[in-house]
N, C-alpha and C positions, 0 to 999 in steps of 0.2 A: 776603823775608819780614820783619817786623819784631817786636822783641820788645815784649810786652806791660808796659803801665806801672806802676813805683812810685810810689804815691801818699803824702801825708803827712795830706793831711785831705782830706775831701770834702765839697761840700755834695750833688750828686748828678752820679750817674756818668755819662750822658751827652749827648747834645745839646740842647743850649739849655737844658735843666732848669738849668744852674750853672756854677760854675767850678770847676778843682780847680787844687791845687799842687803841687809837685812837689818833690823832695828837694835839686833843682840849683839852683832858684830860689824863695824867697820868694814872686811877684809867680804870681797865677794866670794859667792857662794858659788860651786863648781855646776856646769853643766848638766853633769854626771848625776848630782845630788837631785838637779830642777828633773830632769828626765826620769829617774826613779819615784819622785814626790806625785809628779799628775800622770805616771805609768797606774799609781793606787787608787787613781781618780778614776780613770778609765776603765782600770779593771773590776772597780763596785759599778760604776754602768752596765759594763757589760753582761755582770750577774743580775741585776737588777732589770732590764729589760726582757729578761724572760718571762719576767710574771709584773709587769709595768704595772697593775693596778692593785697589788696584793704585797708586792716585795719590802721587805724591811732594809734592802738595800738603798732604796730610793726614799723610802723615809727617813733615813739616815742621814743621806746626801740632803733632801731639806731642810734638816735640822743646822747643819751649816751653810742655811742662804741657798740653796740651788732653787731655783724653779723648776720644774720638770714636767714635760708634756709626753703623755703617750701617743703615737698616729699609728693608725691602720688603716688600710686602704686597699682596694681590691681592682684593678681594673680588666677583669673579667679572666688576664691570663695569669696576671703576676700580684700575690698575696705579699703588701708590705706591713713590714714592723721595726719599728724604732721608734727611740725616743730623741726630744729636744729638750735640752738642759738649758738654763743660764746662770751666769753668777756675777755680781756687779764689784771690783774691789777698790773702795775709794781711794786707799795708799797711793795707786797707782794708775786712777781711774781708767782702768780696763774692763769691759763687758767679755766674761771667757762665753763664749757659745760651745756647749759639746753636744754632738748631734751621733746616738750610738743605734749602730744596726742588730735586731737579734739573731744569732746562729741557728743553724738548722731545727725546728722542732714543729714543722707539719708536712703535708705528702707535697702542698705546692712547694715549700722551700727544696724537698729533694728532687723533685721535677726539675729546680733551678741548676742547681749541684750536677744533676746526670745529664745536664745541655749541654756537652761536651763538645761540640763543634764551634769550631772559629771562626766568628765574623771579622771582614774588614773594619779597622779602625781609625777615625779623622774624624775632620770636621771642626768648626768654630761656632755653628748653630745646633738645635737640636734636629731641625731640619737635614740640613748637613749629615750628621751624624748616624740617624736613621738610615738614609739613601747610599753611603757608602756600606753601613752595615750590609744592605742588601744585594750589595756588588761583590763578587768573586773576588777573592783575596789574592791579590799580585805576587808574582815570587817573589822571596823576600821581603813581602809587606809586614806592617806590621798588625797583629792579628789580635781579639782577645776572646774569650770564654762566650759563647753565644747565650749561654742561663744567666752569665752577671750582666753581661751588656743590656738585658732585656728587661732584668731588676732594677738598674739604674736608670735605665729611660724610662721607666714606671715612676722613680724618685724625682728626676729629672721634671715630668711633667705635673706631679702631684704637688711641688710646692717649691720649686728652686727655681725657675725662668718662667717667663713670661710669654706670650704667642709671638712674641718680639725675638725669644732666646735671651731675653737680658735678665739677670739674676736680678730675684726677687725676695724679699721678705728677710732673715737675718742673714741670705747670704749677697743681698745688696749691701747690707748695711756692714758686714765683715768689709767685703770689698771697698766701701768705699772711705768708712770712719775711720779715724787712727786713732779710736779707743776700742776698738772692737777686735776683738779675734776669735778663730776657729778651731776645734778638736772633732776631728771624725774618728770615732773606735768602731771596734766591733768584733767580734770572736766567731770562728771558723765564717762561715758563709755572711754572717757579717764585716768581718774583717774583709772579705774580697768586695763586698758593697762598696763601703768606706772605701778602699783603694781604690776601687774605679771611680766614684764620685769626684774623689779629690784630683785624678788626671781629667776628670770631663770639667770639674769648678777651674783647674787651670785653663782648660783650653776656650773655657768662656770667657777668660779675661781675669780671674782672680791670684792676685798676687800669691806667688809661692810663700813668701814672708810673712801674710796675715793666717796660715794656717799650719797644721801637722795632722797625720794619718798616726793612729797605732791602733796596732792590730793584734791578735790573740791566736794563733794555730791559723792562720789562715792560708787558705789554697793560692798557688799562683793565678794571676788572671790572666796573662797573654804571654806572649811566643816571646822568642828571641828579639826579634827587631821591635816588638812593642817594648821591649825591657830598654833596650837601646838608644831606642829613639823618644822613650816617653817617662823614663825609670828617673830623670835627674828631675825632671819637670817639678816634684811635689819633694815636700818631706815626709819621708817615711820611715817610721818605727816599727820593725817586723819583729815582734816577741813569737818563738816555738820553743821546743824546750829537745833533747836530745831521744826520746822515744815518740813523741807523738809522730804519727804517721801522713796526718793529711796535709802539711805544709808541702808535702813532697810528693803527695797519690797523682796528682795528674800529671806530673812529668813521668813518675813511675809506672803507671798502669796505662795513660794514652801517648806520652810523649809530645815533644813540642814546644813544652810551657818551660819558661823561666821565671825566678824570682827576683828581686829587687829591692832595694831601700835599704835600709841599716837593719841590718839583721840583731839580735840579741837570741841568746839562746840557754835560757834556763840549764842546769844540770838536774836530770830526775832523780828522785831518792831510787833505790831500786826496792823498797818497800810499796813502790807504786805499780799495779800489772796492768789492769786492763782499764783507766782511766787517766791514758797520757793524755787524751784530748779534754776533759771537763775542765770548764770556765772556772771552776772553785778551788783545781789546783792550781790554774795560773792564777789566781788571785791573791793564794797562800804564798806561792813563790816571789810575786810584785812586794808583798809586805816584808817578806824577810829580806830582798833585795833592798828596798828603802832602808830599813833598818842598820844593815850594813855601810849604806851609802853616809844616813844620819849618823853612826858612828864616827866616820870619816873626816866629817864636817868638822864633829867636836874635837874631835883630836888634832885638827889642825887650825882650831882655834875661832872658826867661822861659823859655830853655832856654838849657843850655850847649850849645857846639860841638863838635862829635865829636872827639875825641883823635886824633890820629895817632901818639902814644907811649905806651903802656903800659908798666910795669915792675913785676912782679911776682917771686915766687921762681923761677918756671919760667923754663927757656930763651928767649930772648929771638930773636924773627924776625924778620928785615928784609923787607918785603913790596914788591916790584916788581910793579906793573900798566901794561898799555898796551894801548892801545884804537887799531886801525887806521885808515886816513882811510877805508877802505871803509865802516864802519860812519857814517861822516857821511852816509851816502843813506838811513840808517835814522831813521823819527822816534823823539825822545826817547833819542837814542842815549847822552846824556849820564847819564842815568839807568842805565843798564847797568851804566856802571864805578861810580858812585854805589855801587850793589847790593851788587855783586862786591866793595869795599872794605868796606862795611859788614859781611858775611856773614864777610870774612876775619879782620877786627876781634874779630867774638864769637866763631868759634873760636878765635883764639890767646890762653891767657893773657897772653904778654909779647909787643910788636910793636914794628916802627916803621913806618910808612907812609914809604918812600922814591920820594918825588913827582919824578919826572920822565918826559920820554918813552926809551922803550925803544930802543937800535939794532935793524937787521935782525938782526944775529948776537949777540942778549942771552944766549942761553942758554951762550954758550962765553965771553964779554967778560970779562976779569978782572979790568977795572975794577969792574964791580957788586961784583963778592965782596970787594975790596978796602974799596970804599967802604960795605958791608954792615958789615965785619969791623970797619970803621972806628967805625963808630956804635954797637959794642958787642955786634953781634947774633953769636948761638952757629948759627945757620940762616940761609939767602937762598931765598926762596921767589918766585920769577918768575914771572908771568903776563900771558898775551896775551889778547886778544880780539879773533877776527875775526870779518867777514859776509862769505860770499862766496856769489854769486849761479849757480846751475848754469846753463851754455849753453841758451839757449833755453825757459827754464824760469821760470816764475813764481813761485817760492821761493828762500830762502836755507837756507843752512847757516851757523848762527850756533855758533861754536866756541871754545872755552876750551881754551889751551894753559899745560900749570902743569909749574914744573920745582923742585924741591927739593936744595938743596945743604948741606954741612955746611962749617964755618967755612975748612975746609983746600981747598974746591973741588970734593969729592968728590959726584956725583950719587947720590942717596938715592932719587928716582924723577923721573919724567917721563911725560908723558902728555898726550892729546888729546881730548877730550871734543865733540862735536858732537850739535844737533839742529835738524832741520828746520823752517823755520817762514815762515811768511809775511811778506813785506816791511811793516816798521812795525806788524805784529802779533804778538803773544804771544810777545816779546821779552825779556821780566824773567820770563815761566814758562820758558821756553829757556834762559834764563842760571841761573835756580834751581834745574832740572832737572840741566843740566852742573855746575853746583857742589855740587849732592848727589853725583855719583860721583867728583868730586876731593876733596871731604872725607872718602871713605872713603881714596882713594890715601894721603892724610896720615896717615892714623889709623894705616896700618900701620906708619908710620915714625917718628910721635912721638906718643907715648904722654899728652900732653899735651892732647891737641885736647879741644875741649869738646862734646861732643856733646847733653849736655842742658841748659835752661837755665831758671829758676825765669820767675814772672809778675810782670814789676818794670818800673818805668820807665827808658826807656832809649831807644835809636835803633833 
């Protein structure tokens, strides 16, 4: 996962509304880069919301300053599952709220998905919205998916509006306070809910420039008249891929539905067969797109390259990371090593990245220790990343092997951390979960390991 960024000045915070200036460069960073960056934050939250009480994705976001609360509810007809998060950015005096809706994970969710009848859409109060939805859809009138509409009505009643249909809580703060901004996001059903809630918030008076909707693999929520009349009322970043059937499912099987918003389509690897809709896949691709955009910014001089050497008053750690040849069979394998190196940089106050391929006997090779010591390191951290396929199985074990040594060659800790993962899907998520355990092992030996980070600009 990635640190949230330090800004010096800001015209407007999110995609397409302006440009941003970084401490590292006097030049404005592109909106494409900002879009890719915040997409990774939304993608991580969409993973975490499926297991909100135990997910390492939420724990990880918390380590970067996010305060996250899981929200569950049931009004007798609809089961609600979403998370509310916030993070404050002192450099720009901005409080960012992130509301993430879970995708389909229960029988109740599938009942909502299958309620494909269209209902009339409109209204500027909750009562008007409900009354109009109960009326027949006029010819050529705007209409939305009945199941999604019932879900969002329940969300509105649960904490968005008061008895007078006035925005309350965080939604009131976002609408009224200049230092507040809202991101609505979700995967699949969650993306549909985020989109329709965004439309309802606009109808309830929230200014369009105060929020953005980011969805992953979300189906359409309404008919052509709805898309034409209401589609431009919100800022929607609609992410899909070249093989995911869900975004087009309602149009294909039921007809009368139309997508809208700004489309972003990931070109899916042909190594992915039946996992075209998995949120873990969307997270992998979001990280990859982020790195591409970051490299463009570096090449344009708008961002500084990530340093391979950082020296403070804390002990210096020499870091050796190697990836095996077997990982070349996995899609986007280069991102795994880059992700791991970035995370070690964040953990260590002082480090030197020792770039070379490790020999097979790396854990006992004294040359590595000598090179580390000659570089001025007091500790040597050796990491190997492997991807091994189980015999006659369709999954891999992505493992991270980590060894820590002092400058005299004494082994302080060694461990192997593994996750079962499908080929080419979920590798960044698995690498992150492995790293979480690896960090705990380092914390037991190195009291200076950084575990909490403030929200600021960086990689």
